[in-house]
Residue, then its C-alpha position, 0 to 999 in steps of 0.5 A: x760739135x766735133x769734127x767727125x760729127x760735123x763731116x758726117x752731118x755735112x755728108x748727109x745734109x739735103x740742102x746747101x743752106x743746111x750744109x752752110x749752117x752746119x759748117x758755120x756752127x762748127x767753126x763758131x764752136x772753135x771761135x771763128x764767127x765768120x765764114x766765106x764761100x767763094x767759087x768761080x761763077x759757072x754762068x759768068x767765066x772770069x767772075x766769082x760767086x761769093x757768100x759771106x756770113x758773120x762779117x761786119x756789115x760795112x765790110x761786106x758792103x765794101x767787098x760786094x761793091x768794090x773789093x771783090x775785084x782785088x781779093x787775092x786770097x782765092x787765087x793765091x790759095x788755089x796756087x798754093x794748094x794748102x791753107x793760107x793764114x790771112x796774116x801770112x799773105x805777104x809770104x805767098x807769091x805773087x803779091x801786089x799793091x792791090x792785094x796789100x790794099x785789100x788786107x789793109x782795108x779788111x783790118x780797118x773794118x775789123x776783120x780779124x786774122x783767120x784762114x782760107x782753105x782751097x777745096x775741090x769738088x766733083x770733076x775738079x770744081x774749085x772753091x775756097x772757104x774762109x774763116x775769120x772774126x775770132x773771139x781771141x787771137x789764140x784761136x788762130x795761133x792754136x788752130x787745128x788747121x788739118x781738121x778745119x781744112x777737112x770740114x771746109x772740104x766736106x762743105x764744098x764737096x756736099x754743096x757741089x754734089x747737091x747742085x749736080x742734080x740742078x744742072x741738066x747735062x746738055x746732049x751734044x752729038x759726037x762730032x759736036x763733042x769733038x769740035x768743043x774739045x778743039x775749041x777748048x784747046x784754042x783751035x780756030x774754025x779753019x784749024x778745026x776744019x782741017x783737023x776733021x776734014x770738013x769745010x769751014x761753013x760746016x764747022x761754023x754751023x756745028x759751033x752755032x748748035x753747040x752754043x745754043x745747046x750750052x746756052x753761051x755766046x762765045x768760045x771761052x764760055x762754051x769751053x767752060x760749060x763743056x768742062x763743067x758738065x763733064x762733056x770734055x776735059x783738058 
């Protein structure tokens, strides 16, 4: 499957599973037999949702149970803003002992060299797509990185588009939107009350309603949900 056909098929697919299958087939045809799809959790801020395909079972189990906490690649590639080759992790800063341990454990479990690509969806939803388990080392040395990155981007864009409809956008009143904006900027109830000319108990009541509408229990989660749904922006 050539790159233009893969991108067209990804753009037309109707389900996320089909999108992942198309991307996996494309990368397998280019010698990369494993794919990972990583993105920040929309339900649990600070955590990541990870899907892996084609990696050794022992590595997948170890990653799920332990090493996902110290996986350096999603954050590093997001900061770099470009594709990163696994073997070049030491050249991407910052790096620490946990990150080097992650790479060493991956090698011990037979994970080969490969790439991870930063991807961006609607309303700045971020993700990272990784490819590995090559059938020959030359696959990495001679990889057409811009083309692979384009396919990874098309995969994430389509999944994000498909999932837009799965989340009904909560309706917040104009005053609630304004309060959520100031919450996202780190303002306290007292500060918001001063800015808006309201009493503190009034602001607290609004915030309780905001939390209920967004189905959250804390201010950070409310800000994340507000950004996710496009209610506010930073």
